[in-house]
PDB file as gemmi writes it, atoms N, CA and C in Angstrom:
CRYST1    1.000    1.000    1.000  90.00  90.00  90.00 P 1                      
ATOM      1  N   MET A   1     -19.491   3.567  -3.360  1.00  0.00           N  
ATOM      2  CA  MET A   1     -17.667   3.715  -2.868  1.00  0.00           C  
ATOM      3  C   MET A   1     -17.461   2.146  -3.191  1.00  0.00           C  
ATOM      4  N   ALA A   2     -18.576   1.070  -3.070  1.00  0.00           N  
ATOM      5  CA  ALA A   2     -18.037  -0.004  -3.292  1.00  0.00           C  
ATOM      6  C   ALA A   2     -17.344  -0.651  -4.876  1.00  0.00           C  
ATOM      7  N   ASP A   3     -17.683   0.320  -5.926  1.00  0.00           N  
ATOM      8  CA  ASP A   3     -17.088   0.373  -7.029  1.00  0.00           C  
ATOM      9  C   ASP A   3     -15.564   1.298  -7.462  1.00  0.00           C  
ATOM     10  N   LYS A   4     -15.357   1.993  -6.524  1.00  0.00           N  
ATOM     11  CA  LYS A   4     -14.434   2.429  -6.868  1.00  0.00           C  
ATOM     12  C   LYS A   4     -13.176   2.729  -6.419  1.00  0.00           C  
ATOM     13  N   LYS A   5     -12.488   2.592  -7.222  1.00  0.00           N  
ATOM     14  CA  LYS A   5     -10.641   1.516  -7.248  1.00  0.00           C  
ATOM     15  C   LYS A   5      -9.712   3.091  -7.620  1.00  0.00           C  
ATOM     16  N   LEU A   6      -9.058   2.721  -6.571  1.00  0.00           N  
ATOM     17  CA  LEU A   6      -7.307   3.592  -6.512  1.00  0.00           C  
ATOM     18  C   LEU A   6      -6.325   3.079  -6.768  1.00  0.00           C  
ATOM     19  N   MET A   7      -5.113   3.246  -7.426  1.00  0.00           N  
ATOM     20  CA  MET A   7      -3.870   2.997  -7.389  1.00  0.00           C  
ATOM     21  C   MET A   7      -3.167   3.941  -6.431  1.00  0.00           C  
ATOM     22  N   VAL A   8      -2.376   3.246  -5.781  1.00  0.00           N  
ATOM     23  CA  VAL A   8      -1.767   4.391  -4.918  1.00  0.00           C  
ATOM     24  C   VAL A   8      -0.100   4.301  -4.863  1.00  0.00           C  
ATOM     25  N   ASP A   9       0.609   5.069  -4.352  1.00  0.00           N  
ATOM     26  CA  ASP A   9       2.040   4.902  -4.890  1.00  0.00           C  
ATOM     27  C   ASP A   9       2.769   5.035  -3.789  1.00  0.00           C  
ATOM     28  N   THR A  10       3.873   4.467  -3.851  1.00  0.00           N  
ATOM     29  CA  THR A  10       5.298   4.665  -2.780  1.00  0.00           C  
ATOM     30  C   THR A  10       5.001   5.220  -1.666  1.00  0.00           C  
ATOM     31  N   SER A  11       4.570   6.781  -1.931  1.00  0.00           N  
ATOM     32  CA  SER A  11       4.611   8.056  -1.379  1.00  0.00           C  
ATOM     33  C   SER A  11       3.616   7.601  -0.254  1.00  0.00           C  
ATOM     34  N   LEU A  12       2.340   7.160  -0.507  1.00  0.00           N  
ATOM     35  CA  LEU A  12       1.305   6.902   0.529  1.00  0.00           C  
ATOM     36  C   LEU A  12       1.780   5.535   1.514  1.00  0.00           C  
ATOM     37  N   LEU A  13       2.389   4.785   0.853  1.00  0.00           N  
ATOM     38  CA  LEU A  13       3.014   3.476   1.714  1.00  0.00           C  
ATOM     39  C   LEU A  13       3.767   3.751   3.329  1.00  0.00           C  
ATOM     40  N   ILE A  14       4.388   4.747   2.358  1.00  0.00           N  
ATOM     41  CA  ILE A  14       6.057   4.719   2.990  1.00  0.00           C  
ATOM     42  C   ILE A  14       5.222   6.084   4.114  1.00  0.00           C  
ATOM     43  N   ASP A  15       4.566   7.017   3.954  1.00  0.00           N  
ATOM     44  CA  ASP A  15       3.135   7.763   4.716  1.00  0.00           C  
ATOM     45  C   ASP A  15       2.547   7.038   6.138  1.00  0.00           C  
ATOM     46  N   TYR A  16       2.139   5.844   5.580  1.00  0.00           N  
ATOM     47  CA  TYR A  16       1.559   4.940   6.592  1.00  0.00           C  
ATOM     48  C   TYR A  16       2.494   4.364   7.188  1.00  0.00           C  
ATOM     49  N   PHE A  17       4.210   4.099   6.896  1.00  0.00           N  
ATOM     50  CA  PHE A  17       4.805   2.997   7.599  1.00  0.00           C  
ATOM     51  C   PHE A  17       5.438   4.255   8.625  1.00  0.00           C  
ATOM     52  N   ARG A  18       5.663   5.292   8.310  1.00  0.00           N  
ATOM     53  CA  ARG A  18       6.160   6.425   9.041  1.00  0.00           C  
ATOM     54  C   ARG A  18       5.449   7.079  10.133  1.00  0.00           C  
ATOM     55  N   LYS A  19       3.587   7.012  10.444  1.00  0.00           N  
ATOM     56  CA  LYS A  19       3.010   7.575  11.470  1.00  0.00           C  
ATOM     57  C   LYS A  19       2.857   6.666  12.288  1.00  0.00           C  
ATOM     58  N   THR A  20       2.851   7.204  13.215  1.00  0.00           N  
ATOM     59  CA  THR A  20       3.110   6.449  14.988  1.00  0.00           C  
ATOM     60  C   THR A  20       1.090   6.345  14.994  1.00  0.00           C  
ATOM     61  N   ASP A  21       0.651   7.262  14.570  1.00  0.00           N  
ATOM     62  CA  ASP A  21      -0.734   7.078  14.839  1.00  0.00           C  
ATOM     63  C   ASP A  21      -1.540   7.026  13.446  1.00  0.00           C  
ATOM     64  N   LYS A  22      -1.411   5.556  13.115  1.00  0.00           N  
ATOM     65  CA  LYS A  22      -1.554   4.766  11.362  1.00  0.00           C  
ATOM     66  C   LYS A  22      -2.966   5.808  10.679  1.00  0.00           C  
ATOM     67  N   ASN A  23      -4.007   6.060  11.740  1.00  0.00           N  
ATOM     68  CA  ASN A  23      -5.070   6.486  11.665  1.00  0.00           C  
ATOM     69  C   ASN A  23      -5.052   7.985  10.773  1.00  0.00           C  
ATOM     70  N   ASN A  24      -3.716   8.332  11.311  1.00  0.00           N  
ATOM     71  CA  ASN A  24      -3.993   9.712  10.903  1.00  0.00           C  
ATOM     72  C   ASN A  24      -3.335  10.329   9.368  1.00  0.00           C  
ATOM     73  N   ALA A  25      -3.056   8.395   8.862  1.00  0.00           N  
ATOM     74  CA  ALA A  25      -2.205   8.314   7.329  1.00  0.00           C  
ATOM     75  C   ALA A  25      -3.389   8.634   6.265  1.00  0.00           C  
ATOM     76  N   ARG A  26      -2.849   9.118   5.124  1.00  0.00           N  
ATOM     77  CA  ARG A  26      -3.703   9.238   4.040  1.00  0.00           C  
ATOM     78  C   ARG A  26      -4.185   7.996   3.353  1.00  0.00           C  
ATOM     79  N   LEU A  27      -3.481   6.419   3.696  1.00  0.00           N  
ATOM     80  CA  LEU A  27      -3.796   5.842   3.648  1.00  0.00           C  
ATOM     81  C   LEU A  27      -4.893   5.223   3.663  1.00  0.00           C  
ATOM     82  N   VAL A  28      -5.246   5.549   5.080  1.00  0.00           N  
ATOM     83  CA  VAL A  28      -6.770   4.861   5.889  1.00  0.00           C  
ATOM     84  C   VAL A  28      -7.877   5.615   5.336  1.00  0.00           C  
ATOM     85  N   THR A  29      -7.541   7.200   5.280  1.00  0.00           N  
ATOM     86  CA  THR A  29      -8.703   7.537   4.207  1.00  0.00           C  
ATOM     87  C   THR A  29      -9.246   7.069   3.007  1.00  0.00           C  
ATOM     88  N   HIS A  30      -8.233   6.945   2.115  1.00  0.00           N  
ATOM     89  CA  HIS A  30      -8.418   6.058   1.079  1.00  0.00           C  
ATOM     90  C   HIS A  30      -9.347   5.113   1.152  1.00  0.00           C  
ATOM     91  N   PHE A  31      -8.396   3.806   2.138  1.00  0.00           N  
ATOM     92  CA  PHE A  31      -9.340   2.905   2.211  1.00  0.00           C  
ATOM     93  C   PHE A  31     -10.662   3.356   2.696  1.00  0.00           C  
ATOM     94  N   LYS A  32     -11.146   4.217   3.553  1.00  0.00           N  
ATOM     95  CA  LYS A  32     -12.236   4.687   4.205  1.00  0.00           C  
ATOM     96  C   LYS A  32     -13.369   5.063   2.725  1.00  0.00           C  
ATOM     97  N   ASN A  33     -12.748   5.440   1.506  1.00  0.00           N  
ATOM     98  CA  ASN A  33     -13.453   6.144   0.662  1.00  0.00           C  
ATOM     99  C   ASN A  33     -13.738   5.468  -0.712  1.00  0.00           C  
ATOM    100  N   TYR A  34     -12.765   4.375  -0.767  1.00  0.00           N  
ATOM    101  CA  TYR A  34     -12.582   3.611  -2.312  1.00  0.00           C  
ATOM    102  C   TYR A  34     -12.720   1.970  -1.544  1.00  0.00           C  
ATOM    103  N   GLY A  35     -13.655   1.279  -3.063  1.00  0.00           N  
ATOM    104  CA  GLY A  35     -13.696   0.194  -2.554  1.00  0.00           C  
ATOM    105  C   GLY A  35     -12.873  -0.847  -2.388  1.00  0.00           C  
ATOM    106  N   GLN A  36     -11.779  -0.449  -3.082  1.00  0.00           N  
ATOM    107  CA  GLN A  36     -10.157  -1.724  -3.669  1.00  0.00           C  
ATOM    108  C   GLN A  36      -9.176  -0.826  -3.756  1.00  0.00           C  
ATOM    109  N   LEU A  37      -7.958  -0.844  -3.099  1.00  0.00           N  
ATOM    110  CA  LEU A  37      -7.036  -0.137  -3.478  1.00  0.00           C  
ATOM    111  C   LEU A  37      -5.412  -0.683  -3.962  1.00  0.00           C  
ATOM    112  N   TYR A  38      -4.929  -0.429  -4.779  1.00  0.00           N  
ATOM    113  CA  TYR A  38      -4.216  -1.383  -5.704  1.00  0.00           C  
ATOM    114  C   TYR A  38      -2.867  -0.663  -5.636  1.00  0.00           C  
ATOM    115  N   ILE A  39      -1.597  -1.420  -5.641  1.00  0.00           N  
ATOM    116  CA  ILE A  39      -0.237  -0.876  -6.231  1.00  0.00           C  
ATOM    117  C   ILE A  39      -0.152  -1.475  -7.223  1.00  0.00           C  
ATOM    118  N   SER A  40       1.067  -1.268  -7.660  1.00  0.00           N  
ATOM    119  CA  SER A  40       1.795  -1.595  -9.052  1.00  0.00           C  
ATOM    120  C   SER A  40       2.690  -2.400  -8.029  1.00  0.00           C  
ATOM    121  N   SER A  41       3.076  -3.642  -9.287  1.00  0.00           N  
ATOM    122  CA  SER A  41       4.436  -4.327  -8.874  1.00  0.00           C  
ATOM    123  C   SER A  41       5.411  -3.652  -8.949  1.00  0.00           C  
ATOM    124  N   ILE A  42       5.509  -2.430  -9.120  1.00  0.00           N  
ATOM    125  CA  ILE A  42       6.983  -1.682  -8.887  1.00  0.00           C  
ATOM    126  C   ILE A  42       6.784  -1.246  -8.061  1.00  0.00           C  
ATOM    127  N   THR A  43       5.695  -0.301  -7.134  1.00  0.00           N  
ATOM    128  CA  THR A  43       5.661   0.332  -6.148  1.00  0.00           C  
ATOM    129  C   THR A  43       5.670  -1.009  -5.046  1.00  0.00           C  
ATOM    130  N   GLU A  44       5.392  -2.463  -4.777  1.00  0.00           N  
ATOM    131  CA  GLU A  44       5.774  -3.455  -3.851  1.00  0.00           C  
ATOM    132  C   GLU A  44       7.156  -3.335  -3.852  1.00  0.00           C  
ATOM    133  N   PHE A  45       8.428  -3.492  -5.309  1.00  0.00           N  
ATOM    134  CA  PHE A  45       9.021  -3.347  -5.316  1.00  0.00           C  
ATOM    135  C   PHE A  45      10.028  -2.375  -4.650  1.00  0.00           C  
ATOM    136  N   GLU A  46       9.658  -1.288  -5.206  1.00  0.00           N  
ATOM    137  CA  GLU A  46      10.167   0.108  -4.575  1.00  0.00           C  
ATOM    138  C   GLU A  46      10.125   0.285  -3.047  1.00  0.00           C  
ATOM    139  N   VAL A  47       8.733  -0.631  -2.058  1.00  0.00           N  
ATOM    140  CA  VAL A  47       9.059  -0.721  -1.236  1.00  0.00           C  
ATOM    141  C   VAL A  47       9.825  -1.639  -0.248  1.00  0.00           C  
ATOM    142  N   LEU A  48      10.001  -2.699  -0.804  1.00  0.00           N  
ATOM    143  CA  LEU A  48      10.756  -3.935  -0.457  1.00  0.00           C  
ATOM    144  C   LEU A  48      12.553  -3.522  -0.664  1.00  0.00           C  
ATOM    145  N   ASN A  49      12.515  -2.663  -1.796  1.00  0.00           N  
ATOM    146  CA  ASN A  49      13.909  -2.854  -1.943  1.00  0.00           C  
ATOM    147  C   ASN A  49      14.132  -1.748  -1.095  1.00  0.00           C  
ATOM    148  N   GLY A  50      13.476  -0.402  -0.903  1.00  0.00           N  
ATOM    149  CA  GLY A  50      13.929   0.445   0.126  1.00  0.00           C  
ATOM    150  C   GLY A  50      14.021   0.043   1.496  1.00  0.00           C  
ATOM    151  N   ALA A  51      13.553  -0.921   1.973  1.00  0.00           N  
ATOM    152  CA  ALA A  51      13.275  -1.205   3.296  1.00  0.00           C  
ATOM    153  C   ALA A  51      15.052  -1.624   3.859  1.00  0.00           C  
ATOM    154  N   LYS A  52      15.259  -0.790   4.953  1.00  0.00           N  
ATOM    155  CA  LYS A  52      16.561  -1.475   5.524  1.00  0.00           C  
ATOM    156  C   LYS A  52      15.886  -2.834   6.433  1.00  0.00           C  
ATOM    157  N   GLN A  53      17.081  -3.372   7.136  1.00  0.00           N  
ATOM    158  CA  GLN A  53      16.702  -4.530   7.513  1.00  0.00           C  
ATOM    159  C   GLN A  53      16.132  -4.010   9.029  1.00  0.00           C  
ATOM    160  N   SER A  54      16.254  -3.376   9.603  1.00  0.00           N  
ATOM    161  CA  SER A  54      15.389  -2.642  10.586  1.00  0.00           C  
ATOM    162  C   SER A  54      13.897  -2.619  10.261  1.00  0.00           C  
ATOM    163  N   HIS A  55      13.887  -2.342   9.449  1.00  0.00           N  
ATOM    164  CA  HIS A  55      12.452  -1.930   9.108  1.00  0.00           C  
ATOM    165  C   HIS A  55      11.845  -3.536   8.987  1.00  0.00           C  
ATOM    166  N   PHE A  56      12.093  -4.466   8.104  1.00  0.00           N  
ATOM    167  CA  PHE A  56      11.721  -5.515   7.847  1.00  0.00           C  
ATOM    168  C   PHE A  56      11.751  -6.315   9.556  1.00  0.00           C  
ATOM    169  N   ASP A  57      12.161  -6.066  10.621  1.00  0.00           N  
ATOM    170  CA  ASP A  57      12.422  -6.576  11.339  1.00  0.00           C  
ATOM    171  C   ASP A  57      11.278  -6.124  12.183  1.00  0.00           C  
ATOM    172  N   PHE A  58      10.900  -4.509  11.961  1.00  0.00           N  
ATOM    173  CA  PHE A  58       9.997  -4.522  12.995  1.00  0.00           C  
ATOM    174  C   PHE A  58       8.361  -4.155  12.240  1.00  0.00           C  
ATOM    175  N   GLY A  59       8.900  -3.953  10.920  1.00  0.00           N  
ATOM    176  CA  GLY A  59       7.471  -3.725  10.378  1.00  0.00           C  
ATOM    177  C   GLY A  59       7.080  -4.719   9.170  1.00  0.00           C  
ATOM    178  N   MET A  60       7.316  -5.744   8.902  1.00  0.00           N  
ATOM    179  CA  MET A  60       7.043  -6.806   8.235  1.00  0.00           C  
ATOM    180  C   MET A  60       5.544  -7.131   8.385  1.00  0.00           C  
ATOM    181  N   ALA A  61       5.537  -7.788   9.625  1.00  0.00           N  
ATOM    182  CA  ALA A  61       4.305  -8.126   9.994  1.00  0.00           C  
ATOM    183  C   ALA A  61       3.178  -7.252   9.479  1.00  0.00           C  
ATOM    184  N   CYS A  62       3.263  -5.626   9.831  1.00  0.00           N  
ATOM    185  CA  CYS A  62       2.556  -4.398   9.750  1.00  0.00           C  
ATOM    186  C   CYS A  62       2.112  -4.643   7.848  1.00  0.00           C  
ATOM    187  N   TYR A  63       3.510  -4.546   7.138  1.00  0.00           N  
ATOM    188  CA  TYR A  63       3.232  -4.601   5.642  1.00  0.00           C  
ATOM    189  C   TYR A  63       2.622  -6.092   5.316  1.00  0.00           C  
ATOM    190  N   GLN A  64       2.956  -7.259   5.870  1.00  0.00           N  
ATOM    191  CA  GLN A  64       1.939  -8.643   5.292  1.00  0.00           C  
ATOM    192  C   GLN A  64       0.567  -8.364   5.576  1.00  0.00           C  
ATOM    193  N   ASP A  65       0.286  -7.691   6.474  1.00  0.00           N  
ATOM    194  CA  ASP A  65      -1.160  -7.193   6.757  1.00  0.00           C  
ATOM    195  C   ASP A  65      -1.846  -6.336   5.744  1.00  0.00           C  
ATOM    196  N   LEU A  66      -1.153  -5.318   5.636  1.00  0.00           N  
ATOM    197  CA  LEU A  66      -1.250  -4.030   4.769  1.00  0.00           C  
ATOM    198  C   LEU A  66      -1.422  -5.344   3.407  1.00  0.00           C  
ATOM    199  N   MET A  67      -0.875  -5.507   2.897  1.00  0.00           N  
ATOM    200  CA  MET A  67      -1.022  -6.497   1.632  1.00  0.00           C  
ATOM    201  C   MET A  67      -1.827  -7.518   1.750  1.00  0.00           C  
ATOM    202  N   PHE A  68      -2.687  -7.722   2.389  1.00  0.00           N  
ATOM    203  CA  PHE A  68      -3.985  -8.514   2.207  1.00  0.00           C  
ATOM    204  C   PHE A  68      -5.345  -7.620   2.132  1.00  0.00           C  
ATOM    205  N   LEU A  69      -4.992  -6.268   1.935  1.00  0.00           N  
ATOM    206  CA  LEU A  69      -6.033  -5.492   1.561  1.00  0.00           C  
ATOM    207  C   LEU A  69      -5.753  -4.947   0.408  1.00  0.00           C  
ATOM    208  N   ILE A  70      -4.640  -4.631  -0.232  1.00  0.00           N  
ATOM    209  CA  ILE A  70      -3.701  -4.316  -1.126  1.00  0.00           C  
ATOM    210  C   ILE A  70      -3.618  -4.901  -2.443  1.00  0.00           C  
ATOM    211  N   LEU A  71      -4.439  -5.043  -3.519  1.00  0.00           N  
ATOM    212  CA  LEU A  71      -4.092  -5.837  -4.583  1.00  0.00           C  
ATOM    213  C   LEU A  71      -2.706  -5.099  -5.226  1.00  0.00           C  
ATOM    214  N   ILE A  72      -1.842  -6.101  -5.564  1.00  0.00           N  
ATOM    215  CA  ILE A  72      -0.574  -5.614  -6.301  1.00  0.00           C  
ATOM    216  C   ILE A  72      -1.227  -5.677  -7.723  1.00  0.00           C  
ATOM    217  N   ALA A  73      -1.099  -4.740  -9.059  1.00  0.00           N  
ATOM    218  CA  ALA A  73      -1.124  -4.988  -9.960  1.00  0.00           C  
ATOM    219  C   ALA A  73       0.036  -5.458 -10.911  1.00  0.00           C  
ATOM    220  N   THR A  74      -0.277  -6.088 -11.514  1.00  0.00           N  
ATOM    221  CA  THR A  74       1.531  -6.465 -12.076  1.00  0.00           C  
ATOM    222  C   THR A  74       1.254  -5.440 -13.901  1.00  0.00           C  
ATOM    223  N   LEU A  75       2.462  -5.691 -14.410  1.00  0.00           N  
ATOM    224  CA  LEU A  75       2.382  -4.531 -15.662  1.00  0.00           C  
ATOM    225  C   LEU A  75       1.253  -5.719 -16.666  1.00  0.00           C  
ATOM    226  N   HIS A  76       1.610  -6.817 -16.575  1.00  0.00           N  
ATOM    227  CA  HIS A  76       0.729  -7.441 -17.881  1.00  0.00           C  
ATOM    228  C   HIS A  76      -0.787  -7.546 -16.944  1.00  0.00           C  
ATOM    229  N   ASP A  77      -1.309  -7.410 -16.124  1.00  0.00           N  
ATOM    230  CA  ASP A  77      -2.557  -7.009 -15.785  1.00  0.00           C  
ATOM    231  C   ASP A  77      -3.344  -5.833 -16.699  1.00  0.00           C  
ATOM    232  N   LYS A  78      -4.791  -6.178 -17.258  1.00  0.00           N  
ATOM    233  CA  LYS A  78      -5.116  -5.163 -17.634  1.00  0.00           C  
ATOM    234  C   LYS A  78      -5.700  -4.347 -17.348  1.00  0.00           C  
ATOM    235  N   PRO A  79      -5.871  -2.648 -17.609  1.00  0.00           N  
ATOM    236  CA  PRO A  79      -6.103  -1.104 -16.976  1.00  0.00           C  
ATOM    237  C   PRO A  79      -7.109  -1.506 -16.055  1.00  0.00           C  
ATOM    238  N   LEU A  80      -7.278  -0.445 -14.826  1.00  0.00           N  
ATOM    239  CA  LEU A  80      -8.275  -1.045 -13.674  1.00  0.00           C  
ATOM    240  C   LEU A  80      -9.486  -0.010 -14.250  1.00  0.00           C  
ATOM    241  N   GLN A  81     -10.600  -0.363 -14.473  1.00  0.00           N  
ATOM    242  CA  GLN A  81     -11.599  -0.229 -15.116  1.00  0.00           C  
ATOM    243  C   GLN A  81     -12.574   0.262 -13.796  1.00  0.00           C  
TER     244      GLN A  81                                                      
END                                                                             
């Protein structure tokens, strides 16, 4: 598990943010099965650009906590190995 890496998409983050019981989100399962999760800089943009002000007021702390666990791969990074 420690060396397994996974790039997740916007849909998994949205699923996580919408779940009342976060433990039932697919993202949590992926955290358990992979050593490191990544999102692309495009996914980060999509999440931040698509959020309404009410989402920021309620969920920005949750998003920031999540981003401590997920690395953001930029378009200039080398491919994940």
